N, C-alpha and C positions, 0 to 999 in steps of 0.2 A: 442553451443547452443542460439538460438534466443530465447527471452524470450514470453511469450505469452502477449499479451495486450488487455487491453479493454478498450473501449471509452467512459469515463465518460458522465453521463447527469448532467445536472444543480440540479435535485430533486434526493434524497436518496432512496425514495420512488421509483420513477422510475428505479433507478441503482438496488435496489432490484430484481424488477418485471424483468427487462430484465435478471438480472443472471439466475433467477429461470426459463425465458421462453426462453432463450438462446439456439440456435442448436450449440453453440459451446459446448464441452463436459467439460466445468467447472467443474461440481460438480462430474463427473468421473473422475477427474485427481488427481493423489494423493496429486495436490497443490491444495488448493481451499481459496477462500476468501466468507465467509459467514455473509452476513450483518444482523446486530442486531436492526439497527437504527429504533427509533420512534420520534427522536428530528428531525425534519425537516432542522434545521439548519447545521447538523453534514454532511459533504461530504463522507467520508468514517467512519463506525464504526462498527466493528464484529471483526472476528476472522479468521487470515490468518495463514496456515500453508504452511511450505517449507519442502517438503519431499526429500528424498535422490531418485535419479532416476536411470535407469539401468546403466548408465554409471560413478553412483557413485557421481556427482554432485548434487546441491541441486536446487530445482526449484526457479526459479525469475516470477514474474508477473509485468507488468507495467499497470498503470490506467492514462489512457489520460483524464485530465478536461476540457471539453470545454462546453463555456456556449453560448449560442446562436449561435453556429456555429463557434464561435472563440475561439483558443486551448489556456489555461489559463497556465498550468502547467502538468507536469507528476512526479507520485509518484512509485517507485520500492520498491518494496515488495521481499525482499530474494535477492539473494540466502541465507539461513540458516539464521546469524543474521544480513545481511546488510539491509540497508535503504538507500532511494535518493530522493530526491524532486529537480527539475529543473524546473526553468522560462521558459514557452515555450512548444511545444511540437515537436518531431523529430521523423523519422521512425528508423534513425540507433538509435542503442543502447547506451546508454553511461556509461562509467565509474564511478562509485561509489566514486574511489578516487582523481576525475576528483576537481579543485577548485569550478566550476559551481553548485557541489551539496549544495545543501543549509542545510543539514543536516549533521552537524560534530559535535562528531563524527558520522560515518557512519555506523560502525561497534559497536555492543554493546557486550559486556563480559557480564560474568555471575558467582556470585560466589554461590555454593550448588543450582544450576538451577534456582536461582532471578536474574532479570536484568528488567529494567525500563529505559525509556528516554523520557523528555518534550523538543521538540526544538519548539523555536519562532521564525516564519519568518514574519516580520514588511512588508518586502518590498513585500510580495504576501497576508498579512492581514490572516497570516496561524497559527493555531497551530497545532502540529502533536505529538503523543504520541505513545509508542511500549511499550507492556508489556508481558514480556514471562508468557504464561499462564499453566495452568495446563494442564498434559497431554502432553507435550513432553517428546519425548524420543529418541532414538540413530538415529532413520532413521526419524524423523519428528519432525522440533522447530515448535510449536504452538503460536500465539502471537496475543493479545487483541491490535486492531488497533482503534486510533480515530483521524479524522483531520475533523477540525472545523475552521471555522473564527476567529480570535486571539480577532476581535474586534466587536460588532454588525454595520450592516451596517445600511446606513440610505435610505434605497430605499424599 
């Protein structure tokens, strides 16, 4: 199954507006990303759900981060408890267990339905946090996601 791709915008406010006004059935899908961000420095800040699909697999979404028309990186949310971040953007799906995945470990384990991990990626000046959220159940995993600059930029 080919994951659904979101093309990222430089502004989180624009990202949230584009998701809400998109003609793509993102919010109608069993898997969704809901933006909560009020912090203009955050790239992604919100709730991600990876749900079981008709074929028994869990959904995955790919966020392509593009600044001024230049692809910077792609973030993979799901399937289920897997996450990946790759430098650059490409159309073909990348394996999460690839050495090019900057998020290690890429699959999170949870005890008593608790899971949280923070990754720091200095090469891209990023910090990514995934926290298993309340409301997770057997057919859906619900995660609080935060992707933000590791250090303030000077522009």
